[in-house]
Kinemage of the C-alpha trace (Angstrom):
@kinemage 1
@onewidth
@group {chain A} dominant
@subgroup {mainchain}
@vectorlist {calphas} color= white
{ca met a 1} P -74.937 -0.911 149.440
{ca glu a 2} L -72.687 1.854 148.268
{ca tyr a 3} L -71.990 2.168 144.553
{ca ser a 4} L -68.222 1.461 144.699
{ca lys a 5} L -68.744 -1.712 146.767
{ca ala a 6} L -71.396 -2.911 144.323
{ca leu a 7} L -68.976 -2.346 141.422
{ca arg a 8} L -66.245 -4.243 143.282
{ca asp a 9} L -68.627 -7.159 143.957
{ca leu a 10} L -69.681 -7.213 140.297
{ca tyr a 11} L -66.044 -7.201 139.190
{ca leu a 12} L -65.221 -10.106 141.522
{ca met a 13} L -68.236 -12.095 140.338
{ca gln a 14} L -67.265 -11.575 136.690
{ca gln a 15} L -63.692 -12.693 137.397
{ca ile a 16} L -64.847 -15.765 139.312
{ca tyr a 17} L -67.318 -16.701 136.584
{ca ala a 18} L -64.705 -16.408 133.831
{ca thr a 19} L -62.105 -18.226 135.913
{ca phe a 20} L -64.439 -21.200 136.373
{ca phe a 21} L -64.364 -21.793 132.620
{ca ser a 22} L -60.574 -21.588 132.504
{ca val a 23} L -60.187 -23.856 135.530
{ca thr a 24} L -62.630 -26.391 134.083
{ca asn a 25} L -60.682 -26.538 130.828
{ca lys a 26} L -57.374 -26.772 132.688
{ca leu a 27} L -58.643 -29.599 134.905
{ca gln a 28} L -59.977 -31.506 131.907
{ca thr a 29} L -56.681 -31.149 130.025
{ca gln a 30} L -54.674 -32.108 133.100
{ca gly a 31} L -56.852 -35.185 133.642
{ca asp a 32} L -56.537 -36.175 129.984
{ca asn a 33} L -52.752 -35.989 130.327
{ca tyr a 34} L -52.774 -38.344 133.331
{ca phe a 35} L -55.198 -40.964 132.021
{ca glu a 36} L -54.016 -43.282 129.269
{ca lys a 37} L -57.065 -45.348 128.366
{ca val a 38} L -59.838 -42.761 128.635
{ca thr a 39} L -60.307 -39.011 128.756
{ca ser a 40} L -61.239 -37.343 132.023
{ca arg a 41} L -64.792 -36.829 130.746
{ca gln a 42} L -65.063 -40.509 129.802
{ca tyr a 43} L -63.808 -41.444 133.264
{ca leu a 44} L -66.480 -39.214 134.834
{ca ile a 45} L -69.178 -40.927 132.737
{ca met a 46} L -67.989 -44.288 134.040
{ca leu a 47} L -67.936 -42.914 137.601
{ca ala a 48} L -71.492 -41.632 137.169
{ca ile a 49} L -72.614 -45.067 135.993
{ca ser a 50} L -70.921 -46.752 138.947
{ca his a 51} L -72.725 -44.366 141.344
{ca leu a 52} L -76.157 -45.325 140.037
{ca pro a 53} L -78.118 -48.453 140.996
{ca glu a 54} L -77.703 -51.093 138.270
{ca asp a 55} L -81.310 -50.899 137.100
{ca glu a 56} L -81.174 -47.078 136.877
{ca thr a 57} L -78.171 -46.600 134.595
{ca thr a 58} L -80.217 -45.021 131.844
{ca leu a 59} L -78.824 -42.398 129.526
{ca ile a 60} L -81.022 -39.721 131.100
{ca asn a 61} L -79.971 -40.642 134.664
{ca ile a 62} L -76.294 -40.607 133.697
{ca ala a 63} L -76.687 -37.209 132.023
{ca asn a 64} L -78.569 -35.903 135.076
{ca lys a 65} L -75.867 -37.194 137.438
{ca leu a 66} L -73.258 -35.189 135.500
{ca glu a 67} L -75.649 -32.310 134.828
{ca thr a 68} L -74.944 -32.494 131.117
{ca ser a 69} L -77.079 -32.995 128.033
{ca lys a 70} L -78.258 -36.411 126.872
{ca gln a 71} L -76.440 -35.794 123.598
{ca ser a 72} L -73.119 -35.100 125.307
{ca ala a 73} L -73.461 -38.166 127.537
{ca lys a 74} L -74.482 -40.322 124.547
{ca lys a 75} L -71.391 -39.312 122.572
{ca leu a 76} L -69.089 -40.234 125.472
{ca ile a 77} L -70.951 -43.503 126.047
{ca asp a 78} L -70.697 -44.404 122.348
{ca asn a 79} L -66.924 -43.831 122.441
{ca leu a 80} L -66.572 -45.983 125.560
{ca glu a 81} L -68.739 -48.696 124.038
{ca gln a 82} L -66.446 -48.784 120.978
{ca lys a 83} L -63.500 -49.324 123.341
{ca gly a 84} L -65.343 -52.248 124.937
{ca tyr a 85} L -65.694 -50.536 128.325
{ca leu a 86} L -69.493 -50.185 128.244
{ca val a 87} L -72.468 -52.096 126.881
{ca thr a 88} L -75.835 -50.525 126.120
{ca met a 89} L -79.129 -52.398 126.049
{ca pro a 90} L -82.835 -51.641 126.326
{ca ser a 91} L -83.994 -51.055 129.886
{ca lys a 92} L -85.987 -53.864 131.491
{ca arg a 93} L -88.150 -51.255 133.236
{ca asp a 94} L -88.813 -48.941 130.291
{ca lys a 95} L -88.360 -50.208 126.733
{ca arg a 96} L -87.888 -46.623 125.509
{ca ala a 97} L -84.842 -46.173 127.756
{ca ile a 98} L -81.291 -47.438 127.277
{ca asn a 99} L -79.379 -48.935 130.197
{ca val a 100} L -75.603 -48.733 130.281
{ca thr a 101} L -73.421 -51.330 131.977
{ca ile a 102} L -69.693 -51.238 132.637
{ca thr a 103} L -67.992 -54.342 131.242
{ca glu a 104} L -65.313 -56.272 133.120
{ca thr a 105} L -62.754 -54.658 130.794
{ca gly a 106} L -64.246 -51.278 131.655
{ca lys a 107} L -64.054 -52.021 135.381
{ca lys a 108} L -60.376 -52.934 135.019
{ca ala a 109} L -59.750 -49.692 133.102
{ca met a 110} L -61.583 -47.769 135.842
{ca met a 111} L -59.481 -49.466 138.495
{ca glu a 112} L -56.310 -48.372 136.668
{ca cys a 113} L -57.686 -44.854 136.209
{ca gly a 114} L -58.665 -44.766 139.873
{ca glu a 115} L -55.039 -45.344 140.839
{ca ile a 116} L -53.944 -42.570 138.489
{ca ala a 117} L -56.718 -40.274 139.745
{ca val a 118} L -55.202 -40.387 143.227
{ca thr a 119} L -51.976 -38.896 141.878
{ca leu a 120} L -53.971 -36.410 139.808
{ca met a 121} L -55.796 -35.253 142.948
{ca ala a 122} L -52.559 -34.922 144.936
{ca asp a 123} L -50.928 -32.908 142.156
{ca thr a 124} L -53.967 -30.754 141.400
{ca phe a 125} L -54.527 -29.744 145.005
{ca asn a 126} L -50.896 -29.730 146.134
{ca asp a 127} L -51.001 -26.094 147.299
{ca phe a 128} L -54.124 -26.551 149.439
{ca thr a 129} L -54.259 -27.332 153.132
{ca thr a 130} L -57.032 -29.544 154.455
{ca glu a 131} L -58.802 -26.456 155.776
{ca gln a 132} L -58.605 -24.750 152.388
{ca leu a 133} L -59.971 -27.883 150.695
{ca glu a 134} L -62.899 -27.931 153.133
{ca thr a 135} L -63.586 -24.238 152.503
{ca leu a 136} L -63.389 -24.674 148.731
{ca trp a 137} L -65.706 -27.681 148.874
{ca asp a 138} L -68.202 -25.764 151.029
{ca leu a 139} L -68.123 -22.764 148.679
{ca leu a 140} L -68.525 -24.933 145.572
{ca lys a 141} L -71.497 -26.749 147.105
{ca arg a 142} L -73.015 -23.380 147.979
{ca leu a 143} L -72.502 -22.129 144.433
{ca his a 144} L -73.976 -25.372 143.132
{ca gly a 145} L -77.039 -24.794 145.308
{ca val a 146} L -76.517 -27.786 147.588
{ca lys a 147} L -77.592 -27.407 151.204
{ca asp a 148} L -75.230 -28.605 153.945
{ca glu a 149} L -77.187 -31.790 154.601
{ca glu a 150} L -77.484 -32.695 150.909
{ca gln a 151} L -74.932 -34.594 148.901
{ca val a 152} L -73.493 -34.003 145.487
{ca ala a 153} L -73.471 -36.843 142.962
{ca phe a 154} L -70.238 -38.662 143.797
{ca glu a 155} L -70.017 -38.836 147.580
{ca glu a 156} L -71.121 -42.405 148.187
{ca asp a 157} L -68.664 -45.297 148.235
{ca val a 158} L -68.939 -47.607 145.225
{ca asn a 159} L -65.952 -49.831 145.933
{ca tyr a 160} L -68.274 -52.816 146.472
{ca lys a 161} L -68.898 -52.828 142.713
{ca phe a 162} L -65.193 -53.386 142.036
{ca glu a 163} L -64.037 -55.507 144.977
{ca his a 164} L -64.426 -58.752 142.989
{ca leu a 165} L -61.843 -57.628 140.419
{ca glu a 166} L -58.493 -59.312 140.659
{ca gly a 167} L -55.966 -56.930 142.159
{ca phe a 168} L -58.548 -54.397 143.397
{ca gln a 169} L -57.531 -54.447 147.062
{ca glu a 170} L -53.840 -54.248 146.171
{ca ala a 171} L -54.436 -51.370 143.756
{ca gln a 172} L -56.484 -49.526 146.352
{ca thr a 173} L -53.790 -49.971 149.009
{ca arg a 174} L -51.038 -48.942 146.568
{ca ala a 175} L -52.928 -45.827 145.504
{ca leu a 176} L -53.647 -44.759 149.073
{ca lys a 177} L -50.016 -45.242 150.147
{ca arg a 178} L -48.838 -43.247 147.125
{ca phe a 179} L -51.346 -40.498 147.916
{ca val a 180} L -50.329 -40.230 151.568
{ca thr a 181} L -46.637 -40.093 150.644
{ca arg a 182} L -47.184 -37.604 147.827
{ca arg a 183} L -49.530 -35.414 149.870
{ca lys a 184} L -47.018 -35.227 152.734
{ca arg a 185} L -44.245 -34.178 150.336
{ca leu a 186} L -46.395 -31.658 148.491
{ca val a 187} L -47.956 -30.081 151.591
{ca asn a 188} L -44.579 -29.890 153.327
{ca gly a 189} L -43.070 -28.234 150.260
{ca lys a 190} L -40.562 -30.960 149.545
{ca glu a 191} L -41.540 -31.352 145.913
């Protein structure tokens, strides 16, 4: 590899690396501005819990799902527990572990946040075509170290955990209709 190309590659890598931090902060702030009841990080903790089997919602598994420290996850969980959205209790499998459960109030808050998240996604990715989204997703998985056949933490459907909530189906339909309408306007440049 010639020296000037190597310098260009290094420059690009440095810019990408630094931009990831800025983008992460921007996305967190933007999410916090959309959600009313929780922060975007608190919402992600609740999503992580909902993507784990009920008997595996330990603090360590939640932290691993988000690839964060136990201490960071614990702080978010404590805040959500104070709001009445989560309950912690000793694990039935391992008395040293703590299991976390989303309360009915927490599920309702998640359902409301889920509706808002649809608008957040439409607005955040309004300048991206479907092909660009697929490319970005592929590149991010590659950077993350995920092989094509592997999944990242939040790809499975967890709607079955919320279907019993009153208004869930209606909220889901409303959110999807709003997304389709908003996405059409944004992609077509009408907004």
